[in-house]
C-alpha positions in Angstrom: -8.3 -22.0 -7.6 -11.6 -20.2 -7.3 -12.1 -16.7 -8.5 -14.7 -15.0 -6.2 -14.7 -11.5 -7.5 -17.4 -9.9 -9.7 -17.2 -8.7 -13.3 -15.4 -5.5 -13.6 -13.8 -5.5 -10.1 -10.6 -3.7 -9.8 -9.3 -6.3 -7.3 -9.3 -9.9 -8.2 -9.7 -12.3 -5.4 -8.7 -16.0 -5.7 -8.3 -18.6 -2.9 -6.1 -21.7 -3.0 -4.7 -23.8 -0.1 -5.7 -21.3 2.6 -4.2 -18.3 0.8 -6.5 -15.5 -0.6 -4.6 -13.8 -3.4 -5.9 -10.2 -4.0 -4.5 -8.7 -7.2 -4.8 -5.0 -7.9 -6.2 -5.1 -11.4 -6.2 -1.5 -12.9 -3.0 -1.6 -14.9 -4.1 1.3 -17.2 -3.4 3.7 -14.3 -0.7 1.6 -12.7 -3.1 0.4 -10.1 -3.6 3.8 -8.6 -5.7 4.1 -5.5 -8.9 5.3 -7.0 -12.2 5.4 -5.0 -13.3 2.3 -6.8 -10.1 0.4 -6.4 -10.0 1.2 -2.5 -13.7 0.1 -2.3 -12.9 -3.2 -4.0 -9.7 -3.8 -2.0 -11.4 -3.1 1.3 -14.3 -5.5 0.3 -11.9 -8.2 -0.8 -9.9 -7.8 2.3 -12.9 -8.0 4.6 -14.2 -11.0 2.8 -10.8 -12.8 3.2 -10.9 -12.0 7.0 -14.4 -13.4 7.2 -13.6 -16.6 5.3 -12.8 -19.5 7.6 -10.9 -21.3 4.9 -8.4 -18.4 4.5 -5.3 -18.6 6.6 -3.5 -15.4 5.2 -3.8 -12.9 2.4 -1.3 -12.3 -0.4 -1.6 -8.8 -2.1 0.0 -8.2 -5.5 -0.7 -6.3 -8.6 -1.4 -6.8 -12.4 0.8 -5.1 -15.0 4.2 -3.5 -14.8 3.5 -1.6 -11.5 2.4 -2.6 -8.1 0.8 0.7 -7.2 1.3 4.2 -8.3 -0.3 5.8 -5.1 -3.2 8.3 -5.3 -5.2 8.6 -8.4 -4.2 12.3 -9.4 -6.9 12.6 -12.0 -9.5 11.8 -9.4 -8.0 14.1 -6.9 -8.1 16.9 -9.6 -11.8 16.1 -10.2 -12.5 16.3 -6.4 -10.7 19.7 -6.3 -13.2 20.9 -8.9 -16.2 19.7 -6.9 -16.7 16.4 -8.7 -16.7 13.5 -6.1 -16.5 10.1 -7.7 -17.5 8.1 -4.7 -18.0 9.6 -1.3 -18.7 6.1 0.2 -15.3 4.8 -0.6 -12.9 4.1 2.2 -10.2 6.8 2.7 -6.5 5.9 2.6 -6.3 6.1 6.4 -9.2 3.5 6.6 -7.6 1.2 4.0 -4.1 1.2 5.7 -5.6 0.7 9.0 -7.7 -2.2 7.8 -4.4 -3.9 6.6 -2.4 -3.1 9.7 -5.1 -4.3 12.1 -6.2 -7.3 9.9 -6.3 -10.4 12.3 -4.7 -12.6 9.6 -1.3 -12.1 8.1 -1.1 -10.0 5.0 1.9 -10.6 2.7 2.7 -8.3 -0.3 4.4 -9.7 -3.3 5.7 -6.6 -5.2 5.4 -7.1 -9.0 6.7 -3.7 -10.1 7.4 -0.1 -9.2 5.8 1.4 -6.1 5.2 5.1 -5.5 3.8 7.4 -2.9 0.6 6.0 -1.3 1.3 2.7 -2.8 4.3 2.2 -0.5 1.7 2.6 2.3 0.1 -0.8 1.3 3.7 -2.4 1.3 4.5 -0.9 4.8 1.1 -1.8 6.3 1.5 -5.5 5.3 3.2 -7.9 7.8 5.6 -9.4 5.2 6.7 -7.8 1.9 8.9 -9.4 -0.7 10.1 -7.5 -3.9 12.3 -8.3 -6.9 15.6 -6.6 -6.6 14.7 -4.7 -9.8 11.9 -2.9 -8.0 12.0 0.9 -7.5 10.3 3.0 -4.8 9.8 6.6 -4.4 7.9 9.0 -2.0 7.0 11.5 -4.7 4.6 13.6 -2.6 7.0 16.6 -2.0 7.6 16.7 -5.7 3.9 17.4 -6.5 3.5 19.8 -3.6 2.0 17.5 -1.0 3.0 15.7 2.2 3.4 11.9 2.8 1.2 12.3 5.7 -1.1 9.4 6.0 1.5 6.9 4.9 4.0 8.2 7.5 2.1 6.0 10.0 2.7 2.6 8.4 5.9 3.6 6.9 7.2 5.2 10.1 6.6 1.9 11.8 8.9 0.1 9.3 11.7 2.3 8.1 14.7 3.4 10.0 14.6 7.1 10.9 17.6 8.2 8.7 16.5 6.5 5.5 12.8 7.6 6.0 13.9 11.3 6.5 16.1 11.1 3.3 13.5 9.5 1.0 10.5 11.5 2.4 12.4 14.9 2.0 14.0 14.3 -1.4 11.4 12.2 -3.2 14.4 10.5 -4.9 14.0 6.9 -6.2 15.6 4.0 -4.4 15.9 0.3 -5.1 14.6 -2.8 -3.4 18.0 -3.5 -1.8 17.9 -0.1 -0.2 14.3 -0.6 0.8 15.2 -3.9 2.5 18.1 -2.3 4.3 15.8 0.4 5.5 13.2 -2.0 6.9 10.5 -1.1 4.5 10.4 -4.5 2.9 11.2 -7.9 4.3 13.7 -8.9 1.5 14.7 -8.1 -2.0 15.1 -11.2 -4.2 16.3 -12.0 -7.7 13.4 -11.7 -10.1 13.7 -15.4 -11.0 13.4 -16.4 -7.4 10.6 -14.2 -6.3 7.9 -16.8 -6.7 9.8 -19.5 -4.9 10.6 -17.2 -1.9 7.0 -15.9 -1.7 5.7 -19.6 -1.9 8.1 -20.5 1.0 6.7 -17.7 3.1 3.0 -18.8 2.2 3.9 -22.5 3.1 5.3 -21.3 6.5 1.9 -19.6 7.1 -0.1 -22.6 5.9 2.0 -24.8 8.3 0.9 -22.7 11.4 -2.2 -23.4 13.5 -4.8 -20.9 12.6 -5.6 -19.8 16.1 -2.0 -19.6 17.0 -1.3 -17.6 13.8 -3.9 -15.1 14.6 -2.8 -14.7 18.2 0.9 -14.4 17.3 0.2 -11.6 14.9 -1.6 -9.8 17.7 1.4 -10.3 19.9 3.7 -8.8 17.2 1.3 -5.9 16.9 1.3 -5.3 20.6 5.1 -5.1 20.5 5.0 -2.1 18.2 5.9 1.3 19.7 2.6 2.7 18.7 -0.6 1.3 20.5 -3.7 0.6 18.4 -5.4 3.7 20.0 -2.5 6.0 19.2 -2.4 4.7 15.6 -6.0 5.4 14.9 -5.5 9.0 16.3 -2.3 9.4 14.3 -4.0 8.2 11.1 -6.9 10.7 11.6 -4.4 13.7 12.2 -2.4 12.7 9.2 -5.6 12.3 7.1 -6.5 16.0 8.0 -3.0 17.2 7.2 -3.1 15.3 3.8 -6.5 16.9 3.0 -5.2 20.3 3.7 -2.2 19.9 1.4 -4.1 18.1 -1.4 -6.4 21.2 -1.6 -3.6 23.7 -1.7 -2.1 25.7 -4.5 1.2 23.6 -4.6 -0.7 20.5 -5.1 -2.7 22.1 -8.1 0.6 23.0 -9.6 2.2 19.7 -9.0 -0.7 17.9 -10.6 -0.6 20.3 -13.6 3.1 19.6 -14.0 2.6 16.0 -13.8 -0.1 15.9 -16.6 1.7 18.5 -18.7 5.0 16.5 -18.4 7.0 19.5 -17.1 8.8 20.4 -13.9 6.7 22.3 -11.2 7.4 25.9 -10.8 9.4 25.5 -7.6 12.1 23.2 -9.2 15.4 25.0 -9.5 
């Protein structure tokens, strides 16, 4: 197994038997989608797509969480006029890169998933999670809208469950996530490695050209064409920006950092 990432990267890339494993490696902030992590992930994904030895990508995380969503400290800094990296890909660009990747992307969930992190799960072609995993769309509870992730998540989850979990922000488990269509399956923790390896072996057994073409056929069968998806992501990105810049978002972030309930909680 070769590690092809540079020192200090927030995404580790290793390739073995045709599978490029991309590991989100920022456990101190629960692998939040900071500008730097988004840049590293986009770069690692692009490199895997350009590597003729790679058949598919496996995305996972280091530490107790898969991904906590947006980096709230970074967003607060941006609100104050401090921009950590204007060249970093936005969330819409990142989700679009995963959804439109020519090679299959599999997510192996290693821990809790929140908010924008669920966008990574939904954008992937296959997602396997331990049955102990919890998920939550926490956006409404900090005064923002799950706008951008509504595109990949809306393509996966059944309407009733999506409406419930988007509107309430409540936590739900992997069994409910599988029943809703968000993930492919929920597995006992002691079987997760074997189940994921079985999926990867299936991808390894496929002819590379047929695999790529089959993925495009599956994508074409989606209710949202590629042109519509791009427009939807852009519209949702604008909506997301508007809410993240609002007073409710500021209150939500303050409550988060001060470990208290936001002012609107009854």
